[in-house]
N, C-alpha and C positions, 0 to 999 in steps of 0.2 A: 598398562591396561585400565587406568581410572576414567578414561572417556566411555567406556561401557557402562559406568553408573547414571549417565545422561540418558534420557529417554530420547531427545533428540538426533544423538549420535547412534543409539540403537536403530532408530527410523533410517538414518541416512546410510549406515552401513548395510542394513537390509536392502534398501533401495539400490544402493551401489553394485551389490551383488548380483540382483535381479539384470540391472543393466548390462554387467559384465557378461552375462550369459546371453542376453536376447540381442543385443547389438552385432556381435560377430556372428551369431547365428543366422541372422538375417544377412548381413554383409557378404557372407561366402556367396551367397546367389547373386548380389548385386555385381560383385566382382567378376564373376563367372559371366555375368550377362554384360559387362563392360559398361555398367552404369553406377560407378562409384560415387558419382556427386548427385544420387538421386535422393539420398537422405537430406543433404544440404536444401534442396529445393524444397522437400515436403518441410522441412524446418523453418523455411520462409513463409510458407502457406499456414502453418500451424500457429504462427503469430496472430493471424485473425481469429482464430479461435480462443486464444488465450485473450484477446482484447473483448470478445464476445461474452466470455464467462464474466469477467469483470464489468462489462455493461450491464448483463442479464442477473448479476448477483448469483451466479451459479459456479460450480467445478470448473475452473480453467482447464483442469487435466481432462475432464471429459468433453468438454467444450472443443479444447483442441484436438481430441482424437476424432471427434466427428468430423471436424472440417478438415483435417488431414488426409482422412480417410477420402473425402470427397476429391480433395487437391489431388490425391494418389491416383484415384480412378481416372480424372481429368487428364493427368500428366500420361496415362498409360493409352488413354484414346487417342490423345494428340498425337502419340508413338505410331499409332497403327494407321490414323487418316492424314496427319499433317505432313505430308511428305514435303511439300515445298517451303512452306509457311511454318512449320513446327518449331523451330527455333524460337520464333518471335513470339508465338503463342505462350510458349514456355517461359520465356523471359517475363512477359506481362504478367502470367500467372506469378511467378515467383515474387516480382517486385511490388505487385498488386497486394499478395499476402502480406508482405512486410508492412507496405503504406498503411494497409488496413488495420494490422494490428496497433499501429502506433495511433492510428485516427480514433480507434472505437475506445482503447483504454484511456485516451484524453477526453472523450466525451462520458465515460463513466463516472458516477458521484466518486468525489474523491481520488478519481484516479490521475495518474500521471506516469511519465514515462520512467521515473523511478521503480514502479512497479513491475516492469518489464524486465528489470536487469536479472531477478534471480531465475527468470524463464530463458533468458538470451545465454547466460553463463553458467547457471547452476548455483546452488545455495544449500550450505547444509542446516542452517538453524530453520528454515522455513519450510522442511518437508513435514507435512502435518499426517496425523493418524488417516485421515481422508485420503490423502495423497498415496500414502503405502497401501492401503485398500486397493485403490483403483491401479496403481502400479502392480501389485500382485495379480490381479485378476486378468491384467492386459498381457502381462509377462507369460503367463499360463497359456494364454492363445497363441503368443508368439512361438512358444516351446512346442506347442501340440503341433502346430503346422510346419514349422521348420524341422523337427524330428520325424514325425510322423508321417509327411510326405516328401521326405528328403530324396526319395528316388525318383519322383516325378517331377519335383522342382529343379534337382540337378540335370535331368534329362532335358528339360525345356531351356534350361541355362546355357547348355552346351551347344546344343541343335534344335533350334524350332522346327526346322521342315523334318528333320528325322522323327522329332516326337510326335509330328503332325501325322506323320505316315504310319508310326506304331499304334496310333488310335488314341493318344493322349489328348483331353481338352486344353489345347495350349492358350488360347485366349482366356479361358478361366483360370488357370494356374499364373498365367501373367497378371491378371488381376487381383488374383489372391496373393502374390507376392508383393505387389505393390500396396495392397491393404496392409500386409503383415511389417512391411518398411514403415507406414506410417504410423501404425500402433507403437512398433519400436522407437520412433522418433518422440513420442509424446511419454513413454515410459522413460526415456533417458532425460527428458529437458529439465526435471527437477535436480538431476546430479550434475550432468554435464553441460546442460544448457542448449538451447536450439541451434545455435550458431556452431557449436563444436560436435554435435552428436555424429556428424558425418565421419569425422576423423576415427571415432570409436567402432564404427561399422566397417571401416576400410582396412586401416592400419594394422589391427591384430592379424586380420587375414593375410594381408601382405607378408607380416613378420612370419606367420607361420608357414608360408610358401617358401621362405628361406631354406626350412629344414625338411620339408616334404613336399611332394608333388601329388599324393594319396588323398582323396576328398575326405574320406573318415578321418585320418590323421591330422589333416588341416583344420577339419571342424572341431576336432578336439583340442588340438594345441591353441587354435584362435580363441575359444572360449576360455581355456586356462590363461591366457595371456588376459583378455578382457577381465576377469575376474580379479585376477593380481593386481592390474593397474587401477582399476576403480576401486577396490578396497584400499591399496597402498595409498592412491592420491587423496582418499576421504580422509585417512587416518593423518597423512601429510598436510591437508590442508588443516584440520583442527589444530596440530601442533604449531605450525608456523604462519597461521592464520593468512593464507593465501587462497586466491579462488579454486574451488575444487575442480570445476571444469577445465581451466586451463591447465592445472597441476596433472589431472589424469591423462590429459592429450600428450602434456610433453613426456612424461612418463612413458606412454606408449610409443612414442616416436623414439624415444631412447632405448626402448626393447628393439625397436626395428633395426635400429643402428647396430646395436650390439650383435644381434643374430645375423645379420649380414656381414659384420666383420668375420664372424666364426663361421658363417658358412661358405664363405668365399674359398678360402684353402680347401676346405672339405670338396667343394665343387670342382676344383681344379684336380685334385687327388684321384676323384672318381672319373674325370673325363680320361687322366693319363692312364688309370687302370683300363678303362673300356678300350682304349686306343692300343695298349698293349695286348690286350686279348683278341683283338680283332686281327692283329697283326700275327700273332700265334697261331690264331685260327687258319689265315691265309696261307702261311706257310707250312702248315698240314696237309692242305688239299693236294693231291698228286697232280702235279703238272702245272699248278699255278704259277710257280717261279718261271719255269721254261715260257710259259705262253706269255708270260709279263715281257722275257726277254725278246722273244720273237718279234713281239710288237712295237717294241724299241728299236731293233735293228732296221 
């Protein structure tokens, strides 16, 4: 436990724990909406914000947050109105964001592509006190939205038409989900990296779904997996001197594989139990067997 004596590790572990909570908390709604790759697209756009932060000598985290929110809103508007050319517009937005980030950081005084590495793939030693403050504030917003509005967000994610009929403000909730996803991306970029954050938003949810189909249980298990892999990956990165983002994502995929292997025989056992129960119920219904025989004849 000597790593706890270092201030940079204390900051990194706190940031990792917050990422472990927020990424799956938002990811469960994106998975329900079949927008699993939305975080990846927002990560591309956020690169422009990081480049602007270096160019303007301001906090890259806050600047990336602002740009990512604008990009997420633009993505949601394209999803609504870009019926025929929406995919092309999204592609230009994603790749333009990445190219803009590379260009801006090279225009910044003393800037180079090397400065982007810690934001693209995560870095333990570069998490500053200012970053931790920003991450704490942004994570509080994400938790407030994803937990406080969980019923409304789940209803919209499951069936937009039904949610609209019940009187929910579907467009406003969709925009809020997109903004929350954008904030989550910037929360995670210092630990996991912009290019890998989408995996942490999706894979823990997919792993949790191997064990349960209940929304509340899936939410809780996904967050537990997120916290475990982010903290475990951060500590492993410290001892083995490997990239934290890659380590965390590989651990997450490993958890998914293990839970899938464990859940498969359980699913088969449940299916056989349900089949046996249905057979028993059919046999207990008066005339059911006779009716079946008559039809066969």
